[in-house]
C-alpha positions as MATLAB code, in Angstrom:
seq = 'MSRSGFISVEKIISRILRNLKDSRRLREELILFVWEEVVGKGVSRNTSPQRVFSGIMTVNTNGSAWAQELSLQKEEIRKRLNERIGFDLITDIRFRAGAVYKHSEGPSPKRLGPDKEDSRTAQEISAVIKDSLVAESFGRFLEHELCRQRIRREHGWVKCICCGALHAGEKEMCMICRKASPSSRNIESI';
ca = [
     130.947 -115.098   83.699;
     131.664 -113.260   80.140;
     134.089 -114.229   77.643;
     136.933 -112.505   78.840;
     136.495 -114.850   82.264;
     135.696 -111.683   84.224;
     132.418 -111.429   86.154;
     130.985 -107.779   86.112;
     130.740 -105.645   89.535;
     126.844 -105.476   88.980;
     126.477 -109.177   88.905;
     128.504 -109.618   92.239;
     126.704 -107.080   93.820;
     123.562 -108.694   93.002;
     124.346 -111.860   94.061;
     125.689 -110.946   97.548;
     122.515 -109.122   97.949;
     120.500 -111.837   97.120;
     122.303 -113.863  100.189;
     121.603 -111.107  102.860;
     118.520 -109.536  102.896;
     119.571 -106.824  105.452;
     120.969 -105.662  108.539;
     118.002 -106.650  110.606;
     118.429 -110.199  109.084;
     122.341 -110.181  110.315;
     120.928 -109.314  113.748;
     118.478 -111.869  113.887;
     121.425 -114.636  113.010;
     123.587 -113.276  115.787;
     121.308 -112.973  118.336;
     121.485 -116.899  118.244;
     125.191 -116.357  119.317;
     125.029 -114.372  122.342;
     122.115 -116.942  124.134;
     124.494 -118.466  126.413;
     125.862 -114.718  127.426;
     122.718 -113.390  128.570;
     120.672 -117.012  129.705;
     123.597 -118.317  131.452;
     125.747 -121.528  131.019;
     123.350 -123.992  133.376;
     119.959 -122.595  131.251;
     121.934 -122.849  127.914;
     123.291 -126.778  128.442;
     119.279 -127.628  128.607;
     118.478 -124.958  125.488;
     119.238 -124.754  121.939;
     118.307 -121.397  120.041;
     116.997 -122.673  116.852;
     115.905 -119.583  114.546;
     114.625 -115.461  114.711;
     112.016 -115.039  112.296;
     110.215 -111.978  111.954;
     110.950 -111.000  115.296;
     109.977 -114.306  116.788;
     112.290 -116.617  118.612;
     112.402 -120.471  118.539;
     114.498 -122.167  121.667;
     114.388 -125.860  121.693;
     114.684 -127.531  125.266;
     115.547 -130.550  127.259;
     111.845 -131.514  127.776;
     108.418 -129.921  128.480;
     109.938 -128.962  132.149;
     112.271 -126.917  131.010;
     109.890 -125.278  128.324;
     107.626 -124.265  130.711;
     109.611 -122.641  133.512;
     111.409 -120.431  130.563;
     108.063 -119.516  129.198;
     107.587 -118.035  132.530;
     110.716 -116.039  132.180;
     110.602 -115.089  128.708;
     109.528 -111.570  129.263;
     112.780 -110.945  131.455;
     115.169 -113.311  128.723;
     113.578 -110.968  125.647;
     114.302 -107.636  127.638;
     117.966 -108.925  128.276;
     118.585 -109.821  124.590;
     117.066 -107.016  123.350;
     119.358 -105.173  125.844;
     122.556 -107.039  124.568;
     122.227 -106.351  120.810;
     121.088 -102.695  121.682;
     117.843 -103.227  119.122;
     114.435 -104.177  119.922;
     114.476 -107.259  117.365;
     112.954 -109.899  119.730;
     109.093 -109.492  120.452;
     108.312 -113.299  121.521;
     110.315 -116.076  122.684;
     108.907 -119.575  122.269;
     110.336 -122.724  123.796;
     109.296 -126.312  122.724;
     110.756 -129.633  123.772;
     113.195 -130.589  121.161;
     116.852 -131.208  120.248;
     119.299 -129.519  122.147;
     122.628 -129.646  120.287;
     126.041 -128.972  121.660;
     127.364 -125.525  121.088;
     130.558 -125.086  119.929;
     133.238 -124.203  122.491;
     134.607 -121.363  120.786;
     134.494 -117.600  122.910;
     131.287 -116.268  122.084;
     131.524 -112.837  119.955;
     132.607 -109.550  122.183;
     130.419 -107.191  119.684;
     128.022 -107.635  116.954;
     129.325 -105.253  114.521;
     131.728 -105.380  111.894;
     135.708 -105.571  113.065;
     138.253 -103.388  111.745;
     139.526 -106.000  109.208;
     135.497 -106.617  107.676;
     135.725 -102.721  107.618;
     139.558 -102.029  105.420;
     138.263 -105.359  103.264;
     134.503 -103.846  102.627;
     136.318 -100.386  101.372;
     139.069 -101.876   99.269;
     136.735 -104.095   97.210;
     134.034 -101.117   97.176;
     136.617  -98.818   95.938;
     136.452  -99.884   92.360;
     132.613  -98.233   92.521;
     132.544  -95.004   90.856;
     128.839  -94.136   91.952;
     129.901  -92.640   95.438;
     126.643  -93.707   96.910;
     126.198  -96.758   95.248;
     130.307  -97.616   96.844;
     129.225  -96.404  100.137;
     126.366  -98.348  100.024;
     127.950 -101.563   99.171;
     130.267 -101.174  101.330;
     128.189 -101.199  104.817;
     126.619 -104.110  103.282;
     129.655 -105.730  102.680;
     131.046 -105.037  105.836;
     128.093 -106.625  107.537;
     128.070 -109.833  105.247;
     131.837 -109.985  105.910;
     131.204 -110.272  110.102;
     128.307 -112.528  109.466;
     130.921 -114.962  107.777;
     133.746 -114.479  110.213;
     131.512 -115.397  113.153;
     130.000 -118.398  111.194;
     133.847 -119.514  111.008;
     134.358 -118.669  114.597;
     131.351 -121.068  115.557;
     132.686 -123.970  113.461;
     131.027 -123.053  109.707;
     133.115 -125.015  107.115;
     134.049 -123.752  103.389;
     132.365 -126.039  100.854;
     135.199 -127.163   98.601;
     132.899 -126.668   95.345;
     130.874 -123.419   95.591;
     132.966 -121.767   98.546;
     129.856 -121.451  100.757;
     129.754 -121.478  104.730;
     127.619 -124.305  105.854;
     127.532 -125.938  109.159;
     129.001 -129.508  109.352;
     131.877 -131.727  108.945;
     131.381 -132.519  105.385;
     133.820 -130.819  102.900;
     130.991 -130.237  100.595;
     127.521 -128.376  101.352;
     124.133 -129.920  101.071;
     123.404 -128.734   97.617;
     126.933 -129.885   96.251;
     126.554 -132.976   97.576;
     123.242 -133.588   96.014;
     124.578 -132.182   92.617;
     127.575 -133.552   92.380;
     127.878 -137.328   90.316;
     130.572 -138.646   92.666;
     128.096 -138.314   95.763;
     125.146 -139.884   93.727;
     127.318 -143.004   92.924;
     128.709 -143.562   96.412;
     124.912 -143.081   97.626;
     123.868 -145.966   95.346;
     126.513 -148.312   96.928;
];
């Protein structure tokens, strides 16, 4: 922060760019939210998609029988996932026996892109940038970042009371702030 109490737009943009690499990463994250819609409730109750990295999706299952059965169907599931997002993102799916977490009961997003509110907010914020190419590029990036945050909130993520970052969990502070907070160290040592 500068002496005047303001942060330059350049610093804000660089911070946001570090948080979201590109629209491919956003789609990797969003595909986890459409899992139940693609595979159905029965399969979804016995599986928990973990992550997508470099086109490879990892899914935990309730035991090795589920992992084996779904491995036989993975090509069909992969095709349906890619069709759902309209992008050839998933190249392979790896099923493994592991912890299956309950999914939030909220509605799954109807679409994977920014909504009108995300677009309006991004346009208002990027309007202060004088260079039209930078403003347009930053506006598109910001739309996707706002979309990602909205979807996370819809799925139960909470805002950290210290840093404001969204995190998956029920605690008021994210893991980083809890570790850095002197009051949490005192509580843990008791």
